[in-house]
N, C-alpha and C positions, 0 to 999 in steps of 0.2 A: 504493500500499499505507499500511496507518497508520504512522505512526512509530513505529519501533521502540527507539528510545533508553528505556534504564532506569538506572538507580542500580548495576545491576551490577559497574561499574567499581570503584566504593565499597569493595567487599567483595562477600562473598558476601551476598544478601540474606535476609533471615529469612521465615519461609512463612507470614507473617499477610496474609491479602489485603488491599487496599485496596480503594475503591470500584471497584465493576466495570464497565471499559469492554470492549466489543466489538472483539476484533481484527480482525472481518470488515467491511472494507469493501465497494464494490458489486464487484470486480475479485474477490476472494476469495469472496465468496457466488457468483459467477458461475463460477465455479472449481469450486468446492464442489459446488454443482449440476448442472454438467459430468459432473464425475468420478463421482459418484452414479448420472447417469443410465447410465453405462458399468458400475457396481459398486456397488452399496449397501456393501457390505465395503471397498471403496478410498476411499470417501467418506467413510466413518466414519473411518477412518486419517487421512485428509487435515485433516477435523476436527479428531478430537484431537489432532495436532501443533499443530495451529494455536493451541488453544486453551492446551496446555502451554507451548508455547516462546513465544506472548507473553503470557503471564498476571503478574499484575503483584504479585507477583516472579515470575519463571517456577515452573512448578510443580516440585516432585520427578521426576527421571526424564526431564525434559526432553531431555536428550542421547539415554538410547537408545531413546525412544519415536519419537523424530524421527527418527533415523536407519531405524530399523524401519520406519515410516512411509514414507519414500522411497524404499527399497528395495524393497519390496511394489509400490507403485506402479508404479518401473521395471519390475519384473521382471511384474506381471501387468497392466498396462495395455494391451500391445501385444495379447495374446489377446484381453480385452475390446474390443476396439475392430474386431480383424480378424474375431473372430467364430471363429477357427482356432486352432489349439493350435501353438505353436512349435515346435521340435525336442527332444523330452525330453533332458534332461540327464544324465548319466551318474551312477548310484547309486553313490558311493564308498565308503561304509559297507560294500555288498553285495559290492563287489569287493575289500574286504579281508576281510572274512567268506571268500569264496571261497579268499582265498591262504593264509589262516588255516588253513580246512578241511584244505584239500590238503594243506599243510606238515606237517601233525600226522599226518596221513593215511599220509602216504607216510614219516614217522620221520625228516625231516630235523632236525638239531640246533637248538636254540633258543638260542642264547647271547649273540646281539645282537652277537657280534666276530668279527674273523676273524684269523686266524693273522698274527702279526709277523714271523713266520721268513722270511729271505732267500728270494726266488722267480724265477724268470724270469717273464718277461711272459707269456708261453704258461702258465705254470699260474697266471696270477692270474686266467684267463677259468675259471668256474664254470659248469659246467653245470646249468640248471635246468630242472625237468617243464616240459612246453608248457602246462598248465592254468595256472601259475602265471606263466609269460611270458605269457602270453595276456590274464591281468589288469592285469600292471604295463603292459602297451603299452596296452592302453585307456586306461588315467588319462594316461600320458603324453602317448597324442594329444589327448586330451581337454583336457588342462591347454593344449599347443601352440594349440588352436582356440578355446580360452576369447575373443581381442579378436574373431574372425571371429563368433562367436557374437553377443558383446554388437551388433556394428555391425549383424547380420543382424534381430537381435530389435528395435530401435530403426527400422530401416529400415521394418519392417514398419508402426511405430506412424507414421511420418511419412509413407511411402507411402499408406498407407490412409483418412488424414485428408484427406491434398493429394495425391489423385495426379497432379493439375496442376503440382505443384513437379517433377517428374523427375528426383528425386532420383536420385545416382549413386554409385560405390563410397566414394569418399573425401568427403563433403561437412561442410563445416566446422561446418554446425550442428548435423548429427547426431552428431558426435564432441563437440563442447560438451555436448549434451546426456547423452552418456556420461561424460564427466567430471564433470560437474557430480552427476550422481547416485552416482560413483563415490567421490566424495569422501566419501559417507557410508559406505561400506563399510568403509575403513578401521577396524582395530581399536584407531588412535591416536584417532579420534575417539570411541567409545564406554568405553575402559578408562581412565578418569579418573576419579580417587579424590574423591568430594564435598567439598564445603567447604575446596577448594585452589585457591592463585591460579591453577592452569593451568586449573581450572573456568571463575573468572570471567574470564578473560582470554579463554578460547575461545568465549563466549557472542555475540558480537557477528560473532565468524566463521561460527559456526552459521548465525546469524540472515541474513547475506548470504548464503550458501550455500544456505539454504533459499529464500530470495525469488530467486534466481537460477534458482532450480529450478521455481518458480511462474512466473516471467519467459516461460522458454523454452514452458512448455506454453500458456499464456495467449497467446502468441505463434501457437503451433499451432492453437489453437483459434479464432483471429481469421482465421487463412489458410483455415482448413478452411472457414469459413462465409461469404467474402470472399477470393478468389484474389488478387485484384488489392491488396491489403494483402501480399501474400507479401512482396516485397521489402524491403518498409517493415519489417515485423515482423524479417527474417533482418538487415536492415543495423543495427536499433537492438541486437540481443540481441548479436551478433558486436562492435559499438562498446563495447558497456556490457563485455564481457570481456577487449576489449582495453585497455580503460581501466583 
């Protein structure tokens, strides 16, 4: 990968572009070409993330755009590669609308509070209509299944590209992919004010995390084209993670 060093630790850089140097080396060109072959939309997102993150100086919005690009690639790539759709996600806003509609239709109180008067444990149990219970139950169940669903989605990507890998239920490399991409899903990564020391200090961590995502995906692509490289690629990725 190109040298990602920058003067960002000297303070938030001004936004006056210097002499343009492409951040795309042979590996990134290969990765961009491969992603684009699966989805032009994802290819554009990847290219944009690289251009924004590795601009000299990094372009405004690098934090938000990069996180968005990684999340979209993680979520959509398995479907693009496997050419099948994954299990649909629960529509939380729609379930909330169902609860709100039933709640108001049934004339239930909307106070946002419960009685603070002393009560027995039996009296603390409140009966709710079945339609409201069903929606709440769906959301709780969906929340508990998130880890399994993430692994199943990542497994589809790995198993489709490298079926010879015979990946199992708890593969370290698949979990590493989930962890590396999950890093960008945290609100802490994007909810940072511009021109602050926190943003300056976070740049290098962003670069390292982005390059880990690239590294895993490139290793997977190499292994899909030559299965004999799989052990080498996996060992290298896991070794870099542990260091």
